[in-house]
N, C-alpha and C positions, 0 to 999 in steps of 0.2 A: 497668903503665906503658908497656912496650914495645908492647903491643897497641894502646893508645889513640893512641900516637904514630904507629904504622903506619896506623891508620884515618884519622887526621887528614891525613897526607900523601897518602893515597889520595883523600880527599875534595877536597883542594886541587888535585890533579892532574885529577880528573874534572870539577869544576865549570867551569873555563875551557873545556874541550872541549865540554861540553854547551851552554854559553852561546854559543860561537862558531857551533855548528851548529844551534841551536834554531830559527833563522829562515832555513833554507837555501833556501827557496823565494821569498825576497824578490826575486830577480832574475827570477823566472818570472811576475811580475805582468803582467796584461794591461793595457798602456797604449795610448794612442790611436795611436801610431806602429807598434805591433807587432801582427802577425796571430797570434802565438803565444798559445794559450790558457793560462790560469792552471793551474799544476800541481795535480793532485788531492792531497788529503791526508785521512787519517782521524784524527779527534780521539781522543786516548787518555783523555779525560775520562770518568769513570764505568766504564772498563774495568778489570777486576781483573788483577793481575800473574799471569803464567803461566809455565810451563816445559814443554818438550817434549824428547824424546830425539832426538838428531841422526839416529840410525839409523831412526827412524820417519817421516822426512820423505818424503811421497809426491809432493808437487807444491808449487809456489810461483808467486806472481804479484807482479810489481813494481808498486807503487802510484805511487811517485815516486822521486827519487834517494836518499831516506833511509829509506823504508818499504817493506816487502814482507810479503805474507800467506803464511804457511807453513801447509800442510796436513799435520798429523802425528797420527795415521797415515792419516786420511781427511778428506774435505771437511767432515765433521760436527765436526771438532775443528780450528778455525782459530786461528792466532796472528798478531798484528801485531808484526813485528820492526822495531826502529828501529836504524839503523847510523850510524856516523860514521867517517871523513869521508864526505860524499855521493859517490855513484858515478854518473858519467854513463853508464856502460855497463851498469847494473843490468838494464835492460829487455831488453838484447840478449844476455845471457849464457844459455847453455843448461846450464851446470854450476855448481852451488854446493856448498860443503862447509863444515864447521864445524871449528874448531880450538879446543882448550882442554879443556872438559869434555864428557862424553857427554850430560849433561842441560843444555840451554841455557836459562838464566834471565835473562840480562843481567848476569851477574856479571863482575867484572874478570878479564881474561885470555881471555874468550871472543871468538872472531873468526869473521866470515863471510869465506870465501875464495871469490873469483870467478875465472872464466876457465877455459879448457881446460888451461892450464898451471898453474892454481891459484896464481897469483902475486900477486894483488891482495887484500890483507887489510884488512878493515874491522872496527872495534870494534862488538860487539853492545852497544848502549846500554840497550835496554829490550825486554822481551817482555811482551805483553798478550794475554790470552785474548779472542778476538772472540766476542761473543754472536750469536745467530741474527739478531736485528734489525739490528745494525750490518752484518753480513756481507751480508744481503739488500739493505739500502739501498745498499751499495757496488756489489754486483752489478747492481742496477737502474740506477744511474748510469752504470756502465761500459757496459752494453748499450745504453742510450739514446745515449751518446756515440758508440759504434761504429756505430749506425744512421745518425747524422747525417753520418758521414764517407762521402762518395761519391767514387768514383774519377773523375778528370778525364776528360772525353770526348776521344777521339782521332779525328782525321779518317780514320784508317786508313792503310795503306801505299799509296804511289803508286808504280807501276812504269812506267818509260819503256822503250820498246823501239825499235829501229831497223828492225824487220822490216816490210816493206811487202807 
């Protein structure tokens, strides 16, 4: 009886959090007044649940404010990690850590810790194993997007001198 009451309270706590952050990219939609592109996202539909050891993380890539791809232990084993609340600084952090369990599966109590001071904690909501096709499709989209971004042309530096 105590176990079922505990699980019920846990579900009641988690459902509102996931409902609030399920559509976190709604404010990133491309409307006619905005030049900002729509945020990328990877659908979890059809992806199997997965787990990885925090000590095996070799690299990571931020997809958007709530999703990141974790490579553990190598690029051939990629996982899609979903966090809450959304982090506006996820793409700019050079350091991540995990708190909770050594094996990260999206269980209650697991946290992604961001920043050099490791002071911003985000709940790990879901971990999915990325298949080769999904990862290849994401990489292709990202490469195409990066090719489209061209630096603005600069007229160069102008130097004025009073020497005659």
